[in-house]
N, CA, C, O and CB atoms as a CASP TS submission, in Angstrom:
PFRMAT TS
TARGET T0000
AUTHOR 0000-0000-0000
METHOD Language model
MODEL 1
PARENT N/A
ATOM      1  N   MET     1     -36.688 -22.897  -1.472  1.00  0.00           N
ATOM      2  CA  MET     1     -35.756 -23.603  -0.582  1.00  0.00           C
ATOM      3  C   MET     1     -35.750 -22.943   0.796  1.00  0.00           C
ATOM      4  O   MET     1     -35.740 -21.717   0.903  1.00  0.00           O
ATOM      5  CB  MET     1     -34.321 -23.614  -1.182  1.00  0.00           C
ATOM      6  N   PRO     2     -35.755 -23.757   1.841  1.00  0.00           N
ATOM      7  CA  PRO     2     -35.635 -23.167   3.185  1.00  0.00           C
ATOM      8  C   PRO     2     -34.206 -22.686   3.433  1.00  0.00           C
ATOM      9  O   PRO     2     -33.259 -23.131   2.785  1.00  0.00           O
ATOM     10  CB  PRO     2     -36.048 -24.194   4.273  1.00  0.00           C
ATOM     11  N   LYS     3     -34.082 -21.773   4.379  1.00  0.00           N
ATOM     12  CA  LYS     3     -32.762 -21.259   4.723  1.00  0.00           C
ATOM     13  C   LYS     3     -31.969 -22.306   5.490  1.00  0.00           C
ATOM     14  O   LYS     3     -32.534 -23.137   6.201  1.00  0.00           O
ATOM     15  CB  LYS     3     -32.881 -19.968   5.547  1.00  0.00           C
ATOM     16  N   MET     4     -30.646 -22.253   5.333  1.00  0.00           N
ATOM     17  CA  MET     4     -29.770 -23.124   6.120  1.00  0.00           C
ATOM     18  C   MET     4     -29.553 -22.485   7.485  1.00  0.00           C
ATOM     19  O   MET     4     -29.533 -21.261   7.613  1.00  0.00           O
ATOM     20  CB  MET     4     -28.404 -23.367   5.393  1.00  0.00           C
ATOM     21  N   LYS     5     -29.392 -23.323   8.495  1.00  0.00           N
ATOM     22  CA  LYS     5     -29.193 -22.790   9.842  1.00  0.00           C
ATOM     23  C   LYS     5     -27.719 -22.625  10.151  1.00  0.00           C
ATOM     24  O   LYS     5     -26.889 -23.440   9.748  1.00  0.00           O
ATOM     25  CB  LYS     5     -29.843 -23.697  10.879  1.00  0.00           C
ATOM     26  N   THR     6     -27.406 -21.561  10.870  1.00  0.00           N
ATOM     27  CA  THR     6     -26.061 -21.316  11.372  1.00  0.00           C
ATOM     28  C   THR     6     -25.939 -21.986  12.730  1.00  0.00           C
ATOM     29  O   THR     6     -26.865 -21.923  13.539  1.00  0.00           O
ATOM     30  CB  THR     6     -25.753 -19.787  11.464  1.00  0.00           C
ATOM     31  N   LYS     7     -24.799 -22.630  12.988  1.00  0.00           N
ATOM     32  CA  LYS     7     -24.564 -23.223  14.303  1.00  0.00           C
ATOM     33  C   LYS     7     -24.533 -22.122  15.356  1.00  0.00           C
ATOM     34  O   LYS     7     -23.763 -21.168  15.239  1.00  0.00           O
ATOM     35  CB  LYS     7     -23.241 -24.035  14.319  1.00  0.00           C
ATOM     36  N   SER     8     -25.366 -22.252  16.383  1.00  0.00           N
ATOM     37  CA  SER     8     -25.452 -21.220  17.418  1.00  0.00           C
ATOM     38  C   SER     8     -24.130 -21.039  18.152  1.00  0.00           C
ATOM     39  O   SER     8     -23.770 -19.920  18.520  1.00  0.00           O
ATOM     40  CB  SER     8     -26.548 -21.566  18.415  1.00  0.00           C
ATOM     41  N   SER     9     -23.409 -22.129  18.364  1.00  0.00           N
ATOM     42  CA  SER     9     -22.133 -22.025  19.075  1.00  0.00           C
ATOM     43  C   SER     9     -21.121 -21.212  18.269  1.00  0.00           C
ATOM     44  O   SER     9     -20.312 -20.485  18.845  1.00  0.00           O
ATOM     45  CB  SER     9     -21.568 -23.424  19.372  1.00  0.00           C
ATOM     46  N   CYS    10     -21.161 -21.327  16.954  1.00  0.00           N
ATOM     47  CA  CYS    10     -20.217 -20.588  16.111  1.00  0.00           C
ATOM     48  C   CYS    10     -20.531 -19.105  16.061  1.00  0.00           C
ATOM     49  O   CYS    10     -19.624 -18.274  16.100  1.00  0.00           O
ATOM     50  CB  CYS    10     -20.217 -21.151  14.707  1.00  0.00           C
ATOM     51  N   LYS    11     -21.805 -18.769  15.975  1.00  0.00           N
ATOM     52  CA  LYS    11     -22.124 -17.348  15.879  1.00  0.00           C
ATOM     53  C   LYS    11     -21.830 -16.618  17.179  1.00  0.00           C
ATOM     54  O   LYS    11     -21.642 -15.401  17.180  1.00  0.00           O
ATOM     55  CB  LYS    11     -23.582 -17.161  15.502  1.00  0.00           C
ATOM     56  N   LYS    12     -21.788 -17.361  18.299  1.00  0.00           N
ATOM     57  CA  LYS    12     -21.450 -16.752  19.580  1.00  0.00           C
ATOM     58  C   LYS    12     -19.943 -16.584  19.756  1.00  0.00           C
ATOM     59  O   LYS    12     -19.499 -15.662  20.440  1.00  0.00           O
ATOM     60  CB  LYS    12     -22.012 -17.587  20.714  1.00  0.00           C
ATOM     61  N   ARG    13     -19.157 -17.464  19.148  1.00  0.00           N
ATOM     62  CA  ARG    13     -17.724 -17.509  19.422  1.00  0.00           C
ATOM     63  C   ARG    13     -16.842 -16.884  18.352  1.00  0.00           C
ATOM     64  O   ARG    13     -15.715 -16.486  18.647  1.00  0.00           O
ATOM     65  CB  ARG    13     -17.316 -18.906  19.611  1.00  0.00           C
ATOM     66  N   PHE    14     -17.326 -16.789  17.116  1.00  0.00           N
ATOM     67  CA  PHE    14     -16.473 -16.367  16.002  1.00  0.00           C
ATOM     68  C   PHE    14     -17.091 -15.217  15.223  1.00  0.00           C
ATOM     69  O   PHE    14     -18.312 -15.078  15.155  1.00  0.00           O
ATOM     70  CB  PHE    14     -16.210 -17.538  15.067  1.00  0.00           C
ATOM     71  N   LYS    15     -16.220 -14.390  14.632  1.00  0.00           N
ATOM     72  CA  LYS    15     -16.639 -13.330  13.724  1.00  0.00           C
ATOM     73  C   LYS    15     -15.833 -13.483  12.442  1.00  0.00           C
ATOM     74  O   LYS    15     -14.674 -13.896  12.476  1.00  0.00           O
ATOM     75  CB  LYS    15     -16.440 -11.906  14.360  1.00  0.00           C
ATOM     76  N   VAL    16     -16.452 -13.148  11.308  1.00  0.00           N
ATOM     77  CA  VAL    16     -15.757 -13.204  10.028  1.00  0.00           C
ATOM     78  C   VAL    16     -15.386 -11.781   9.635  1.00  0.00           C
ATOM     79  O   VAL    16     -16.235 -10.890   9.639  1.00  0.00           O
ATOM     80  CB  VAL    16     -16.636 -13.888   8.924  1.00  0.00           C
ATOM     81  N   THR    17     -14.110 -11.568   9.295  1.00  0.00           N
ATOM     82  CA  THR    17     -13.631 -10.237   8.934  1.00  0.00           C
ATOM     83  C   THR    17     -14.058  -9.894   7.506  1.00  0.00           C
ATOM     84  O   THR    17     -14.592 -10.741   6.789  1.00  0.00           O
ATOM     85  CB  THR    17     -12.093 -10.155   9.076  1.00  0.00           C
ATOM     86  N   ALA    18     -13.819  -8.656   7.104  1.00  0.00           N
ATOM     87  CA  ALA    18     -14.177  -8.203   5.756  1.00  0.00           C
ATOM     88  C   ALA    18     -13.405  -8.977   4.692  1.00  0.00           C
ATOM     89  O   ALA    18     -13.902  -9.181   3.585  1.00  0.00           O
ATOM     90  CB  ALA    18     -13.909  -6.699   5.608  1.00  0.00           C
ATOM     91  N   GLY    19     -12.193  -9.405   5.029  1.00  0.00           N
ATOM     92  CA  GLY    19     -11.384 -10.166   4.084  1.00  0.00           C
ATOM     93  C   GLY    19     -11.696 -11.649   4.064  1.00  0.00           C
ATOM     94  O   GLY    19     -11.100 -12.399   3.291  1.00  0.00           O
ATOM     95  N   GLY    20     -12.629 -12.081   4.909  1.00  0.00           N
ATOM     96  CA  GLY    20     -13.027 -13.485   4.909  1.00  0.00           C
ATOM     97  C   GLY    20     -12.310 -14.354   5.924  1.00  0.00           C
ATOM     98  O   GLY    20     -12.551 -15.560   5.977  1.00  0.00           O
ATOM     99  N   ARG    21     -11.435 -13.772   6.732  1.00  0.00           N
ATOM    100  CA  ARG    21     -10.757 -14.546   7.772  1.00  0.00           C
ATOM    101  C   ARG    21     -11.673 -14.686   8.981  1.00  0.00           C
ATOM    102  O   ARG    21     -12.645 -13.942   9.115  1.00  0.00           O
ATOM    103  CB  ARG    21      -9.417 -13.876   8.178  1.00  0.00           C
ATOM    104  N   VAL    22     -11.367 -15.640   9.865  1.00  0.00           N
ATOM    105  CA  VAL    22     -12.203 -15.880  11.040  1.00  0.00           C
ATOM    106  C   VAL    22     -11.453 -15.438  12.285  1.00  0.00           C
ATOM    107  O   VAL    22     -10.332 -15.882  12.534  1.00  0.00           O
ATOM    108  CB  VAL    22     -12.607 -17.375  11.144  1.00  0.00           C
ATOM    109  N   LYS    23     -12.083 -14.550  13.077  1.00  0.00           N
ATOM    110  CA  LYS    23     -11.508 -14.064  14.326  1.00  0.00           C
ATOM    111  C   LYS    23     -12.080 -14.847  15.482  1.00  0.00           C
ATOM    112  O   LYS    23     -13.258 -15.205  15.477  1.00  0.00           O
ATOM    113  CB  LYS    23     -11.770 -12.560  14.512  1.00  0.00           C
ATOM    114  N   SER    24     -11.238 -15.120  16.487  1.00  0.00           N
ATOM    115  CA  SER    24     -11.711 -15.798  17.692  1.00  0.00           C
ATOM    116  C   SER    24     -10.922 -15.289  18.886  1.00  0.00           C
ATOM    117  O   SER    24      -9.880 -14.651  18.735  1.00  0.00           O
ATOM    118  CB  SER    24     -11.578 -17.342  17.560  1.00  0.00           C
ATOM    119  N   GLY    25     -11.434 -15.581  20.070  1.00  0.00           N
ATOM    120  CA  GLY    25     -10.729 -15.209  21.282  1.00  0.00           C
ATOM    121  C   GLY    25      -9.518 -16.093  21.486  1.00  0.00           C
ATOM    122  O   GLY    25      -9.482 -17.226  21.005  1.00  0.00           O
ATOM    123  N   GLN    26      -8.537 -15.588  22.191  1.00  0.00           N
ATOM    124  CA  GLN    26      -7.330 -16.353  22.453  1.00  0.00           C
ATOM    125  C   GLN    26      -7.620 -17.504  23.408  1.00  0.00           C
ATOM    126  O   GLN    26      -8.390 -17.353  24.356  1.00  0.00           O
ATOM    127  CB  GLN    26      -6.237 -15.448  23.025  1.00  0.00           C
ATOM    128  N   ALA    27      -7.010 -18.640  23.157  1.00  0.00           N
ATOM    129  CA  ALA    27      -7.175 -19.807  24.017  1.00  0.00           C
ATOM    130  C   ALA    27      -6.201 -19.746  25.192  1.00  0.00           C
ATOM    131  O   ALA    27      -5.164 -19.087  25.115  1.00  0.00           O
ATOM    132  CB  ALA    27      -6.966 -21.105  23.214  1.00  0.00           C
ATOM    133  N   GLY    28      -6.541 -20.436  26.274  1.00  0.00           N
ATOM    134  CA  GLY    28      -5.634 -20.587  27.402  1.00  0.00           C
ATOM    135  C   GLY    28      -5.666 -19.467  28.408  1.00  0.00           C
ATOM    136  O   GLY    28      -4.711 -19.295  29.165  1.00  0.00           O
ATOM    137  N   LYS    29      -6.752 -18.686  28.439  1.00  0.00           N
ATOM    138  CA  LYS    29      -6.798 -17.537  29.346  1.00  0.00           C
ATOM    139  C   LYS    29      -7.907 -17.647  30.388  1.00  0.00           C
ATOM    140  O   LYS    29      -8.220 -16.651  31.041  1.00  0.00           O
ATOM    141  CB  LYS    29      -6.980 -16.267  28.553  1.00  0.00           C
ATOM    142  N   ARG    30      -8.503 -18.805  30.565  1.00  0.00           N
ATOM    143  CA  ARG    30      -9.646 -18.940  31.465  1.00  0.00           C
ATOM    144  C   ARG    30      -9.228 -19.073  32.926  1.00  0.00           C
ATOM    145  O   ARG    30      -9.817 -18.444  33.805  1.00  0.00           O
ATOM    146  CB  ARG    30     -10.475 -20.137  31.066  1.00  0.00           C
ATOM    147  N   HIS    31      -8.233 -19.874  33.176  1.00  0.00           N
ATOM    148  CA  HIS    31      -7.803 -20.093  34.562  1.00  0.00           C
ATOM    149  C   HIS    31      -6.348 -20.510  34.568  1.00  0.00           C
ATOM    150  O   HIS    31      -5.770 -20.766  33.512  1.00  0.00           O
ATOM    151  CB  HIS    31      -8.681 -21.164  35.265  1.00  0.00           C
ATOM    152  N   GLY    32      -5.742 -20.582  35.762  1.00  0.00           N
ATOM    153  CA  GLY    32      -4.343 -20.995  35.874  1.00  0.00           C
ATOM    154  C   GLY    32      -3.367 -19.936  35.414  1.00  0.00           C
ATOM    155  O   GLY    32      -2.296 -20.265  34.903  1.00  0.00           O
ATOM    156  N   MET    33      -3.718 -18.653  35.587  1.00  0.00           N
ATOM    157  CA  MET    33      -2.847 -17.596  35.094  1.00  0.00           C
ATOM    158  C   MET    33      -1.600 -17.408  35.964  1.00  0.00           C
ATOM    159  O   MET    33      -0.634 -16.776  35.537  1.00  0.00           O
ATOM    160  CB  MET    33      -3.615 -16.297  35.017  1.00  0.00           C
ATOM    161  N   ILE    34      -1.622 -17.947  37.161  1.00  0.00           N
ATOM    162  CA  ILE    34      -0.455 -17.842  38.051  1.00  0.00           C
ATOM    163  C   ILE    34       0.753 -18.542  37.423  1.00  0.00           C
ATOM    164  O   ILE    34       1.873 -18.034  37.477  1.00  0.00           O
ATOM    165  CB  ILE    34      -0.770 -18.458  39.445  1.00  0.00           C
ATOM    166  N   LYS    35       0.516 -19.694  36.836  1.00  0.00           N
ATOM    167  CA  LYS    35       1.631 -20.461  36.269  1.00  0.00           C
ATOM    168  C   LYS    35       2.051 -20.004  34.879  1.00  0.00           C
ATOM    169  O   LYS    35       3.077 -20.456  34.372  1.00  0.00           O
ATOM    170  CB  LYS    35       1.265 -21.907  36.213  1.00  0.00           C
ATOM    171  N   ARG    36       1.285 -19.119  34.254  1.00  0.00           N
ATOM    172  CA  ARG    36       1.639 -18.617  32.925  1.00  0.00           C
ATOM    173  C   ARG    36       2.671 -17.494  33.055  1.00  0.00           C
ATOM    174  O   ARG    36       2.708 -16.763  34.045  1.00  0.00           O
ATOM    175  CB  ARG    36       0.374 -18.113  32.171  1.00  0.00           C
ATOM    176  N   SER    37       3.498 -17.385  32.030  1.00  0.00           N
ATOM    177  CA  SER    37       4.484 -16.311  32.056  1.00  0.00           C
ATOM    178  C   SER    37       3.806 -14.987  31.689  1.00  0.00           C
ATOM    179  O   SER    37       2.737 -14.967  31.080  1.00  0.00           O
ATOM    180  CB  SER    37       5.660 -16.618  31.084  1.00  0.00           C
ATOM    181  N   ALA    38       4.448 -13.897  32.071  1.00  0.00           N
ATOM    182  CA  ALA    38       3.917 -12.567  31.748  1.00  0.00           C
ATOM    183  C   ALA    38       3.889 -12.366  30.243  1.00  0.00           C
ATOM    184  O   ALA    38       3.001 -11.685  29.731  1.00  0.00           O
ATOM    185  CB  ALA    38       4.760 -11.460  32.419  1.00  0.00           C
ATOM    186  N   LYS    39       4.838 -12.943  29.529  1.00  0.00           N
ATOM    187  CA  LYS    39       4.886 -12.829  28.076  1.00  0.00           C
ATOM    188  C   LYS    39       3.676 -13.523  27.437  1.00  0.00           C
ATOM    189  O   LYS    39       3.085 -12.997  26.494  1.00  0.00           O
ATOM    190  CB  LYS    39       6.197 -13.431  27.536  1.00  0.00           C
ATOM    191  N   PHE    40       3.312 -14.693  27.947  1.00  0.00           N
ATOM    192  CA  PHE    40       2.148 -15.412  27.418  1.00  0.00           C
ATOM    193  C   PHE    40       0.872 -14.594  27.620  1.00  0.00           C
ATOM    194  O   PHE    40       0.064 -14.451  26.703  1.00  0.00           O
ATOM    195  CB  PHE    40       2.010 -16.792  28.098  1.00  0.00           C
ATOM    196  N   ILE    41       0.703 -14.064  28.822  1.00  0.00           N
ATOM    197  CA  ILE    41      -0.498 -13.289  29.137  1.00  0.00           C
ATOM    198  C   ILE    41      -0.583 -12.050  28.243  1.00  0.00           C
ATOM    199  O   ILE    41      -1.660 -11.683  27.774  1.00  0.00           O
ATOM    200  CB  ILE    41      -0.505 -12.878  30.629  1.00  0.00           C
ATOM    201  N   ARG    42       0.546 -11.423  28.019  1.00  0.00           N
ATOM    202  CA  ARG    42       0.594 -10.213  27.199  1.00  0.00           C
ATOM    203  C   ARG    42       0.252 -10.520  25.736  1.00  0.00           C
ATOM    204  O   ARG    42      -0.524  -9.796  25.113  1.00  0.00           O
ATOM    205  CB  ARG    42       1.983  -9.564  27.292  1.00  0.00           C
ATOM    206  N   THR    43       0.829 -11.586  25.196  1.00  0.00           N
ATOM    207  CA  THR    43       0.602 -11.903  23.778  1.00  0.00           C
ATOM    208  C   THR    43      -0.763 -12.534  23.535  1.00  0.00           C
ATOM    209  O   THR    43      -1.262 -12.507  22.410  1.00  0.00           O
ATOM    210  CB  THR    43       1.687 -12.837  23.273  1.00  0.00           C
ATOM    211  N   ALA    44      -1.370 -13.099  24.567  1.00  0.00           N
ATOM    212  CA  ALA    44      -2.688 -13.731  24.415  1.00  0.00           C
ATOM    213  C   ALA    44      -3.830 -12.755  24.663  1.00  0.00           C
ATOM    214  O   ALA    44      -4.980 -13.175  24.793  1.00  0.00           O
ATOM    215  CB  ALA    44      -2.813 -14.910  25.365  1.00  0.00           C
ATOM    216  N   ARG    45      -3.537 -11.474  24.729  1.00  0.00           N
ATOM    217  CA  ARG    45      -4.557 -10.454  24.946  1.00  0.00           C
ATOM    218  C   ARG    45      -5.372 -10.257  23.661  1.00  0.00           C
ATOM    219  O   ARG    45      -4.830 -10.351  22.560  1.00  0.00           O
ATOM    220  CB  ARG    45      -3.907  -9.114  25.395  1.00  0.00           C
ATOM    221  N   GLY    46      -6.651  -9.990  23.802  1.00  0.00           N
ATOM    222  CA  GLY    46      -7.475  -9.660  22.637  1.00  0.00           C
ATOM    223  C   GLY    46      -7.893 -10.874  21.832  1.00  0.00           C
ATOM    224  O   GLY    46      -8.175 -11.933  22.392  1.00  0.00           O
ATOM    225  N   THR    47      -7.933 -10.721  20.513  1.00  0.00           N
ATOM    226  CA  THR    47      -8.399 -11.782  19.621  1.00  0.00           C
ATOM    227  C   THR    47      -7.276 -12.224  18.699  1.00  0.00           C
ATOM    228  O   THR    47      -6.223 -11.591  18.633  1.00  0.00           O
ATOM    229  CB  THR    47      -9.612 -11.311  18.798  1.00  0.00           C
ATOM    230  N   THR    48      -7.515 -13.320  17.989  1.00  0.00           N
ATOM    231  CA  THR    48      -6.538 -13.834  17.037  1.00  0.00           C
ATOM    232  C   THR    48      -7.261 -14.281  15.777  1.00  0.00           C
ATOM    233  O   THR    48      -8.471 -14.506  15.796  1.00  0.00           O
ATOM    234  CB  THR    48      -5.723 -15.003  17.649  1.00  0.00           C
ATOM    235  N   VAL    49      -6.526 -14.407  14.689  1.00  0.00           N
ATOM    236  CA  VAL    49      -7.080 -14.896  13.432  1.00  0.00           C
ATOM    237  C   VAL    49      -6.761 -16.383  13.340  1.00  0.00           C
ATOM    238  O   VAL    49      -5.626 -16.794  13.584  1.00  0.00           O
ATOM    239  CB  VAL    49      -6.504 -14.105  12.196  1.00  0.00           C
ATOM    240  N   MET    50      -7.752 -17.182  12.991  1.00  0.00           N
ATOM    241  CA  MET    50      -7.584 -18.635  12.965  1.00  0.00           C
ATOM    242  C   MET    50      -6.764 -19.080  11.762  1.00  0.00           C
ATOM    243  O   MET    50      -6.624 -18.345  10.785  1.00  0.00           O
ATOM    244  CB  MET    50      -8.943 -19.325  12.950  1.00  0.00           C
ATOM    245  N   SER    51      -6.225 -20.292  11.847  1.00  0.00           N
ATOM    246  CA  SER    51      -5.481 -20.859  10.732  1.00  0.00           C
ATOM    247  C   SER    51      -6.455 -21.278   9.622  1.00  0.00           C
ATOM    248  O   SER    51      -7.647 -21.462   9.870  1.00  0.00           O
ATOM    249  CB  SER    51      -4.628 -22.068  11.203  1.00  0.00           C
ATOM    250  N   THR    52      -5.941 -21.424   8.413  1.00  0.00           N
ATOM    251  CA  THR    52      -6.788 -21.720   7.255  1.00  0.00           C
ATOM    252  C   THR    52      -7.558 -23.032   7.385  1.00  0.00           C
ATOM    253  O   THR    52      -8.748 -23.045   7.071  1.00  0.00           O
ATOM    254  CB  THR    52      -5.946 -21.762   6.012  1.00  0.00           C
ATOM    255  N   PRO    53      -6.946 -24.152   7.836  1.00  0.00           N
ATOM    256  CA  PRO    53      -7.730 -25.388   7.986  1.00  0.00           C
ATOM    257  C   PRO    53      -8.868 -25.260   9.005  1.00  0.00           C
ATOM    258  O   PRO    53      -9.946 -25.823   8.815  1.00  0.00           O
ATOM    259  CB  PRO    53      -6.816 -26.525   8.398  1.00  0.00           C
ATOM    260  N   ASP    54      -8.617 -24.509  10.092  1.00  0.00           N
ATOM    261  CA  ASP    54      -9.666 -24.304  11.091  1.00  0.00           C
ATOM    262  C   ASP    54     -10.770 -23.395  10.551  1.00  0.00           C
ATOM    263  O   ASP    54     -11.943 -23.571  10.882  1.00  0.00           O
ATOM    264  CB  ASP    54      -9.072 -23.707  12.373  1.00  0.00           C
ATOM    265  N   GLU    55     -10.390 -22.427   9.723  1.00  0.00           N
ATOM    266  CA  GLU    55     -11.377 -21.531   9.120  1.00  0.00           C
ATOM    267  C   GLU    55     -12.372 -22.298   8.265  1.00  0.00           C
ATOM    268  O   GLU    55     -13.564 -21.988   8.271  1.00  0.00           O
ATOM    269  CB  GLU    55     -10.682 -20.465   8.278  1.00  0.00           C
ATOM    270  N   LYS    56     -11.898 -23.291   7.535  1.00  0.00           N
ATOM    271  CA  LYS    56     -12.778 -24.071   6.667  1.00  0.00           C
ATOM    272  C   LYS    56     -13.849 -24.782   7.483  1.00  0.00           C
ATOM    273  O   LYS    56     -14.999 -24.867   7.051  1.00  0.00           O
ATOM    274  CB  LYS    56     -11.968 -25.090   5.857  1.00  0.00           C
ATOM    275  N   ILE    57     -13.490 -25.289   8.647  1.00  0.00           N
ATOM    276  CA  ILE    57     -14.446 -25.992   9.509  1.00  0.00           C
ATOM    277  C   ILE    57     -15.504 -25.016  10.011  1.00  0.00           C
ATOM    278  O   ILE    57     -16.699 -25.309   9.975  1.00  0.00           O
ATOM    279  CB  ILE    57     -13.722 -26.668  10.704  1.00  0.00           C
ATOM    280  N   ILE    58     -15.054 -23.855  10.480  1.00  0.00           N
ATOM    281  CA  ILE    58     -15.979 -22.868  11.031  1.00  0.00           C
ATOM    282  C   ILE    58     -16.899 -22.321   9.944  1.00  0.00           C
ATOM    283  O   ILE    58     -18.094 -22.148  10.181  1.00  0.00           O
ATOM    284  CB  ILE    58     -15.206 -21.722  11.696  1.00  0.00           C
ATOM    285  N   LYS    59     -16.368 -22.050   8.770  1.00  0.00           N
ATOM    286  CA  LYS    59     -17.181 -21.493   7.690  1.00  0.00           C
ATOM    287  C   LYS    59     -18.231 -22.471   7.200  1.00  0.00           C
ATOM    288  O   LYS    59     -19.277 -22.059   6.698  1.00  0.00           O
ATOM    289  CB  LYS    59     -16.301 -21.076   6.537  1.00  0.00           C
ATOM    290  N   SER    60     -17.966 -23.764   7.339  1.00  0.00           N
ATOM    291  CA  SER    60     -18.992 -24.754   6.949  1.00  0.00           C
ATOM    292  C   SER    60     -20.183 -24.707   7.892  1.00  0.00           C
ATOM    293  O   SER    60     -21.296 -25.069   7.510  1.00  0.00           O
ATOM    294  CB  SER    60     -18.397 -26.176   6.932  1.00  0.00           C
ATOM    295  N   MET    61     -19.954 -24.263   9.128  1.00  0.00           N
ATOM    296  CA  MET    61     -21.025 -24.148  10.108  1.00  0.00           C
ATOM    297  C   MET    61     -21.719 -22.791  10.073  1.00  0.00           C
ATOM    298  O   MET    61     -22.744 -22.596  10.725  1.00  0.00           O
ATOM    299  CB  MET    61     -20.482 -24.397  11.484  1.00  0.00           C
ATOM    300  N   MET    62     -21.155 -21.849   9.306  1.00  0.00           N
ATOM    301  CA  MET    62     -21.720 -20.502   9.177  1.00  0.00           C
ATOM    302  C   MET    62     -21.971 -20.234   7.692  1.00  0.00           C
ATOM    303  O   MET    62     -21.160 -19.566   7.050  1.00  0.00           O
ATOM    304  CB  MET    62     -20.760 -19.412   9.799  1.00  0.00           C
ATOM    305  N   PRO    63     -23.070 -20.738   7.134  1.00  0.00           N
ATOM    306  CA  PRO    63     -23.263 -20.697   5.689  1.00  0.00           C
ATOM    307  C   PRO    63     -23.431 -19.294   5.108  1.00  0.00           C
ATOM    308  O   PRO    63     -23.158 -19.097   3.924  1.00  0.00           O
ATOM    309  CB  PRO    63     -24.451 -21.508   5.335  1.00  0.00           C
ATOM    310  N   TYR    64     -23.868 -18.314   5.897  1.00  0.00           N
ATOM    311  CA  TYR    64     -24.112 -16.993   5.342  1.00  0.00           C
ATOM    312  C   TYR    64     -23.029 -15.988   5.679  1.00  0.00           C
ATOM    313  O   TYR    64     -23.205 -14.790   5.455  1.00  0.00           O
ATOM    314  CB  TYR    64     -25.422 -16.484   5.820  1.00  0.00           C
ATOM    315  N   SER    65     -21.908 -16.458   6.218  1.00  0.00           N
ATOM    316  CA  SER    65     -20.773 -15.569   6.400  1.00  0.00           C
ATOM    317  C   SER    65     -20.045 -15.436   5.069  1.00  0.00           C
ATOM    318  O   SER    65     -20.274 -16.222   4.150  1.00  0.00           O
ATOM    319  CB  SER    65     -19.817 -16.093   7.513  1.00  0.00           C
ATOM    320  N   ARG    66     -19.187 -14.463   4.970  1.00  0.00           N
ATOM    321  CA  ARG    66     -18.505 -14.198   3.697  1.00  0.00           C
ATOM    322  C   ARG    66     -17.682 -15.376   3.249  1.00  0.00           C
ATOM    323  O   ARG    66     -17.045 -15.318   2.197  1.00  0.00           O
ATOM    324  CB  ARG    66     -17.620 -12.978   3.812  1.00  0.00           C
TER
END
């Protein structure tokens, strides 16, 4: 059997943790930071763990992740 391909966009944007959760960058931080509150900017720092329904979609595109 040939290998299944991983979606290139997913492997660039997401990482799978040891526990099987999917990590991604925080949304809403590209532009327009003047109008955002300081609290939003502070809490949107770093990465976040995706919700379970979204994880299922991403994992279907990454067949060899955990």
